[in-house]
N, C-alpha and C positions, 0 to 999 in steps of 0.2 A: 967643727964641721957645720956648715949652714945648710938647712933643708928648705927648699922652696915650699911655699904654702900651696896646697892643692886648690884648684878653682872652686870646688864644691866642698864645703865643710858642713857637718851635721852635729848639732849639739842637742843635749837632752836635759831638761829640767830635773833637778834632784828628786822631786816628788815622783816622777815616772821611774827613775832608777830604783827608788825605794820599793815601788810596787812590782817592778819587773827587773830583777837583778841581772838577767841575761841581756837586757836591752843594749848596754854599751858595746858588747862584743858583736851583736847583730848589726848595730849601727856602723861600727868600724868596717865590717865586711861590705855593707851597702854603700858606704862612702867610697870605698875603693872601686866597687862595681860601677857606681854612677859616674865617677870621674873617668873611668875607662870608656864607658858607653858614650859619654859626651865628647871625649877625645876622638873616638872613631867616627862620631857624627859630625866632626869638624867644627865644633863650637869654638875652638881656639885657633882658627886659621890665621887670624891677624894678631900676632904676638904683641903688638902695641896696644891693643884694645881687648884684653881678656876680661870677660865678665866674671867677677868673683861672687859666688852665691853662698850665702850662709843660711842654712835651714835650722830652725829651732823647734824641737818638739816640746809641747807643753800640755798642762792640764787645762781644763776649761776656765778655771778661775784666773790663772796666770795670763791666759790668752785675752780674757775680757779686760783685765787691768791694762795690758799692753795696748789693746785697741783704744782705750780711753786716752792713754798717753800719746798715741800716734796722731790723734786729732789735732794736737798742738804742734806737730812736726810738719804737717803738710805745708811746704814752702816752695820757693823756686828751686831749692836744692833737692828736695825729695818728692818723688811721685808715689802716692799711696794707691795700691790696688787691692781690692777685696775680691779674691777669686771665688770665695764661697764663705759660708758662715763660720768655717773653721780654718780658713787659710787667708792670710793677709800679708802683703809684701810692701816693702819700702825700697824704692829704687833711687840711687844717687847716680844720675847719668854721668856727671863729670868724673866721678871716681870709678865708674863702672862697677858699682857694688850693689848687690841685691840682697836684702835681708828679708827672709820669709819666716813668719811666725805661724806654726801649724799646731792646732789643738787636736788632741785626741778627745773626741766627744765623750760625754758620760756613757752613752750606750756602747760606744766602741770600747771604752775602758771596762765596762761591765762584762762584755763578751770576752775580752782578752783575759780578764781575771778568771773567768770560768774555764776558758779553753786556751791555756798558755801556748799550746803547740801551734796556734794560729799566728803567733806574734811575728815571726820572721816574714811570712807571706803577706800579712796585713801591712806591716811597715814598708815592705818593698813596694806593694801596690800603691799605697797612699803617697809615698815620696816620689814614685815614678810618675804618678798623675800630676803632682805639683810641678815636677821638672818639665813635663810636657806642656803645662799651662805657661810656664816661664818661656819655654822655647817658642810657643806661638806668639806670646807678647813681644819677644825680642827678635822675631823673624829668624829663628834658628831651626835646624832640622830636628824633628821629633826623635826621641830615643825609644 
């Protein structure tokens, strides 16, 4: 049986899973929810040109390392966008692929460690904001 890849996938660095063991199940639900919302917002109307979006949640140290590495990748193939201090995206227009690296800041991590019940709402709000920044950049309907 072959399963089609969803247009939006969300990955989590292992350091975050170690801190927040419930995060993978929260992210699975959010991934399904965001794929549904973007589908109903007609992000995939042209089946020949479906934008594939990979979101990666990371800790600040991993994000900084990735930011350094991306400096060397800015070429004709990749367009790098820094949406904020904690969100950076690499877009390959030819392949219609967008890879977005999202850091949970030190202050956000501190808050979530103290108040773990905020995790679901916080992740939903942060990822929703990033997807709407992508929508604006790609001239898609906000979700």
